C-alpha positions as CSV (number, residue, x, y, z in Angstrom):
1,X,-37.0,-16.1,-4.9
2,X,-33.7,-16.3,-3.1
3,X,-30.7,-15.2,-5.1
4,X,-27.3,-14.4,-3.4
5,X,-26.2,-10.7,-3.5
6,X,-22.8,-11.8,-4.8
7,X,-24.4,-13.4,-7.8
8,X,-26.5,-10.3,-8.5
9,X,-23.5,-8.0,-8.2
10,X,-21.6,-10.2,-10.6
11,X,-24.5,-10.0,-13.1
12,X,-24.6,-6.2,-12.7
13,X,-21.0,-6.0,-13.7
14,X,-21.1,-8.5,-16.6
15,X,-24.3,-7.1,-18.2
16,X,-24.0,-3.4,-17.2
17,X,-27.3,-3.4,-15.3
18,X,-28.4,-1.5,-12.2
19,X,-29.7,-3.2,-9.1
20,X,-33.4,-3.0,-9.9
21,X,-32.8,-4.3,-13.5
22,X,-30.9,-7.3,-12.3
23,X,-33.4,-8.1,-9.6
24,X,-36.4,-7.9,-12.1
25,X,-34.5,-9.9,-14.7
26,X,-33.6,-12.8,-12.4
27,X,-37.1,-12.8,-11.1
28,X,-38.5,-13.1,-14.6
29,X,-36.0,-15.8,-15.4
30,X,-37.3,-17.8,-12.4
31,X,-40.9,-17.4,-13.6
32,X,-40.6,-17.5,-17.5
33,X,-43.7,-15.3,-17.9
34,X,-45.0,-12.8,-15.3
35,X,-46.6,-9.4,-14.7
36,X,-44.9,-6.3,-13.5
37,X,-46.6,-6.5,-10.2
38,X,-45.5,-10.1,-9.6
39,X,-41.9,-9.3,-10.6
40,X,-42.0,-6.3,-8.2
41,X,-42.9,-8.5,-5.3
42,X,-40.5,-11.3,-6.2
43,X,-37.6,-9.1,-7.0
44,X,-38.2,-6.7,-4.0
45,X,-38.4,-3.7,-6.4
46,X,-40.8,-0.8,-5.7
47,X,-44.0,-1.1,-7.9
48,X,-43.6,2.5,-9.0
49,X,-40.3,1.5,-10.7
50,X,-41.2,-1.9,-12.1
51,X,-42.6,-0.7,-15.5
52,X,-39.6,1.7,-16.0
53,X,-37.2,-1.1,-15.2
54,X,-39.0,-3.6,-17.5
55,X,-39.1,-1.0,-20.3
56,X,-35.3,-0.6,-19.9
57,X,-34.8,-4.3,-20.0
58,X,-36.9,-4.6,-23.1
59,X,-34.9,-2.0,-25.0
60,X,-31.7,-3.9,-24.0
61,X,-33.1,-7.2,-25.3
62,X,-33.5,-9.0,-22.0
63,X,-37.3,-9.3,-22.0
64,X,-40.2,-9.4,-24.4
65,X,-43.6,-7.7,-23.7
66,X,-46.4,-10.2,-24.3
67,X,-49.4,-9.2,-26.3
68,X,-52.7,-9.0,-24.5
69,X,-54.1,-7.9,-21.1
70,X,-52.9,-8.0,-18.4
71,X,-49.5,-7.0,-19.7
72,X,-47.0,-9.7,-19.1
73,X,-43.4,-10.2,-19.9
74,X,-41.4,-13.1,-21.3
75,X,-37.8,-13.9,-20.4
76,X,-35.4,-14.1,-23.3
77,X,-33.2,-17.2,-23.3
78,X,-29.9,-16.4,-21.4
79,X,-27.6,-17.5,-24.3
80,X,-29.4,-15.1,-26.6
81,X,-29.2,-12.3,-23.9
82,X,-25.4,-12.7,-23.9
83,X,-25.2,-12.2,-27.7
84,X,-27.5,-9.2,-27.5
85,X,-25.6,-7.7,-24.6
86,X,-22.3,-8.1,-26.5
87,X,-23.7,-6.3,-29.5
88,X,-25.2,-3.6,-27.4
89,X,-21.9,-2.9,-25.6
90,X,-20.0,-2.8,-28.9
91,X,-22.6,-0.3,-30.3
92,X,-22.3,1.9,-27.2
93,X,-18.5,1.7,-27.3
94,X,-18.4,2.6,-31.0
95,X,-20.8,5.5,-30.4
96,X,-18.7,6.9,-27.5
97,X,-15.5,6.5,-29.6
98,X,-17.1,8.4,-32.4
99,X,-18.2,11.2,-30.1
100,X,-14.8,11.5,-28.5
101,X,-13.1,11.6,-31.9
102,X,-15.4,14.4,-32.9
103,X,-14.1,16.5,-30.0
104,X,-10.9,17.3,-31.8
105,X,-10.8,21.0,-32.7
106,X,-14.1,21.8,-30.8
107,X,-14.6,24.5,-28.2
108,X,-14.9,21.8,-25.5
109,X,-11.4,20.4,-26.1
110,X,-9.9,23.9,-26.6
111,X,-11.4,24.9,-23.2
112,X,-10.0,21.7,-21.6
113,X,-6.5,22.4,-23.0
114,X,-6.7,26.0,-21.8
115,X,-7.5,24.8,-18.3
116,X,-4.7,22.3,-18.4
117,X,-2.1,24.8,-19.6
118,X,-3.2,27.3,-16.9
119,X,-3.1,24.6,-14.2
120,X,0.3,23.2,-15.2
121,X,2.0,26.5,-14.6
122,X,1.4,26.1,-10.9
123,X,2.8,22.6,-10.7
124,X,6.3,22.1,-9.3
125,X,8.6,19.9,-11.5
126,X,9.0,17.5,-8.6
127,X,5.2,16.9,-8.6
128,X,5.2,15.6,-12.2
129,X,5.4,12.0,-11.2
130,X,3.0,9.1,-10.6
131,X,2.6,5.3,-10.0
132,X,0.6,3.0,-12.2
133,X,-0.7,-0.4,-11.1
134,X,-1.6,-3.0,-13.7
135,X,0.2,-3.7,-16.9
136,X,-2.7,-2.2,-19.0
137,X,-2.4,1.1,-17.2
138,X,1.4,1.1,-17.5
139,X,1.3,0.5,-21.2
140,X,-1.4,3.1,-21.7
141,X,0.8,5.8,-20.2
142,X,3.9,4.4,-21.9
143,X,2.2,4.8,-25.2
144,X,1.2,8.4,-24.4
145,X,4.8,9.2,-23.5
146,X,6.3,7.6,-26.6
147,X,3.9,9.0,-29.1
148,X,4.8,12.6,-28.0
149,X,8.5,12.0,-28.5
150,X,10.3,14.6,-30.6
151,X,14.0,13.5,-30.5
152,X,14.6,10.0,-29.1
153,X,13.2,7.0,-27.3
154,X,15.2,4.5,-25.3
155,X,13.7,1.3,-24.1
156,X,15.1,-1.6,-22.1
157,X,12.8,-4.6,-21.6
158,X,12.7,-8.4,-21.3
159,X,12.2,-10.8,-24.2
160,X,8.5,-11.3,-23.3
161,X,8.1,-7.7,-22.6
162,X,9.4,-6.8,-26.0
163,X,6.8,-9.1,-27.7
164,X,4.0,-7.4,-25.7
165,X,5.2,-3.9,-26.4
166,X,5.7,-4.7,-30.1
167,X,2.0,-5.4,-30.4
168,X,1.0,-2.2,-28.6
169,X,3.6,0.2,-29.8
170,X,4.4,-0.8,-33.4
171,X,2.1,1.8,-35.0
172,X,3.5,4.5,-32.7
173,X,7.1,3.6,-33.6
174,X,6.2,3.7,-37.3
175,X,4.9,7.3,-37.0
176,X,7.9,8.3,-35.0
177,X,10.3,6.9,-37.6
178,X,8.6,9.1,-40.2
179,X,9.2,12.1,-37.9
180,X,12.9,11.2,-37.6
181,X,12.8,10.2,-34.0
182,X,15.7,8.0,-32.9
183,X,14.5,4.8,-31.3
184,X,16.8,2.3,-29.5
185,X,15.6,-0.9,-27.9
186,X,17.6,-3.3,-25.8
187,X,16.5,-6.7,-24.5
188,X,17.7,-10.1,-23.6
189,X,16.4,-11.7,-26.7
190,X,15.4,-15.3,-27.5
191,X,14.8,-17.4,-30.7
192,X,11.0,-16.7,-30.4
193,X,11.7,-13.0,-31.1
194,X,13.6,-13.5,-34.4
195,X,10.7,-13.0,-36.9
196,X,9.4,-10.0,-34.9
197,X,12.9,-8.4,-34.8
198,X,13.1,-8.3,-38.6
199,X,9.9,-6.2,-38.7
200,X,10.9,-4.1,-35.7
201,X,14.3,-3.3,-37.2
202,X,12.5,-1.3,-39.9
203,X,11.6,1.4,-37.4
204,X,14.1,1.0,-34.5
205,X,17.6,0.0,-33.6
206,X,17.4,-3.3,-31.6
207,X,20.3,-4.9,-29.7
208,X,20.5,-8.1,-27.7
209,X,21.9,-7.4,-24.2
210,X,22.2,-10.7,-22.3
211,X,23.5,-9.2,-19.1
212,X,20.9,-6.5,-18.7
213,X,17.8,-7.2,-16.6
214,X,15.7,-4.1,-16.4
215,X,12.5,-2.6,-17.7
216,X,12.4,1.2,-18.4
217,X,11.8,3.7,-21.1
218,X,13.2,7.2,-21.5
219,X,11.7,9.8,-23.9
220,X,13.6,12.9,-25.1
221,X,16.0,12.6,-22.1
222,X,13.2,14.1,-20.0
223,X,10.5,11.6,-19.1
224,X,11.2,8.2,-17.5
225,X,9.0,5.2,-16.9
226,X,10.5,2.2,-15.0
227,X,8.9,-1.0,-13.8
228,X,9.8,-2.0,-10.2
229,X,9.4,-5.8,-10.5
230,X,10.6,-8.6,-12.8
231,X,7.8,-9.4,-15.2
232,X,8.6,-13.1,-14.8
233,X,7.7,-12.9,-11.1
234,X,4.6,-10.7,-11.1
235,X,1.1,-11.1,-12.4
236,X,0.1,-8.4,-15.0
237,X,-2.6,-7.1,-12.6
238,X,-0.1,-6.4,-9.9
239,X,2.7,-5.0,-12.1
240,X,3.8,-1.5,-11.0
241,X,5.3,1.3,-13.1
242,X,6.7,4.6,-11.9
243,X,6.6,7.7,-14.1
244,X,8.7,10.8,-13.4
245,X,9.4,13.9,-15.5
246,X,13.0,14.5,-14.5
247,X,15.4,15.7,-17.2
248,X,18.3,15.6,-14.7
249,X,18.0,11.9,-13.9
250,X,16.6,10.9,-17.3
251,X,19.6,12.4,-19.0
252,X,22.0,10.6,-16.6
253,X,20.4,7.3,-17.1
254,X,20.3,7.8,-20.8
255,X,24.1,8.5,-20.8
256,X,24.8,5.3,-18.9
257,X,22.6,3.4,-21.3
258,X,24.5,4.8,-24.3
259,X,27.8,3.7,-22.8
260,X,26.5,0.1,-22.6
261,X,24.8,0.4,-26.0
262,X,28.0,1.6,-27.8
263,X,30.0,-1.3,-26.2
264,X,27.5,-4.0,-27.3
265,X,27.4,-5.7,-30.6
266,X,24.2,-6.1,-32.5
């Protein structure tokens, strides 16, 4: 059986399999029904590992063990494998989320927090900065920044950017509003934003600023996240954000923002 390594690597990523599992599975697919020894030879997998690999594939729903002797295995139809793999990944994800949620208040998390507090004492303020590549990573850190706000949040973004952030940050803004955190959002708005703006206005002050073309957020006049490229010109995968913890510059930028904000009509 000749299967390209690129194809096998793609299957490994898609179905969360190791190299031996994907080799045995594709070997069985090419035969339909086969013994462990035959699959070992076809898939170039050590015979000592073949049964363990097949047992793993059976638990994941990729193969079925045929009754009788010698023991043989039947390949599950690929479309059905996809559905089973989806369900398995969802179950694993739910289980991990549950376990992580249960860490709150435990000795494990308390120990981690202690280590972080001790370590941060030795960090210079100038070292509290970082770059994030990919819009998902940018938004993840942006959400972390904003949900920890105690006094105010300033955000400047594009019309499309506001729609994206609205989906991600709306629950966070609602919680901050209840805490009394002041939230100001400025963007070059379009007609497509009107229905969303009515909902967003319940938790934040929003203004249309036609002459502003920037993407940044300031939290408590201390932390700053700014994107270095126009989101109309960059693919989400290659978007870049820079985070800095700098009260001096964050306060200065916030003051300049407030001057423009106060001089702009809603």
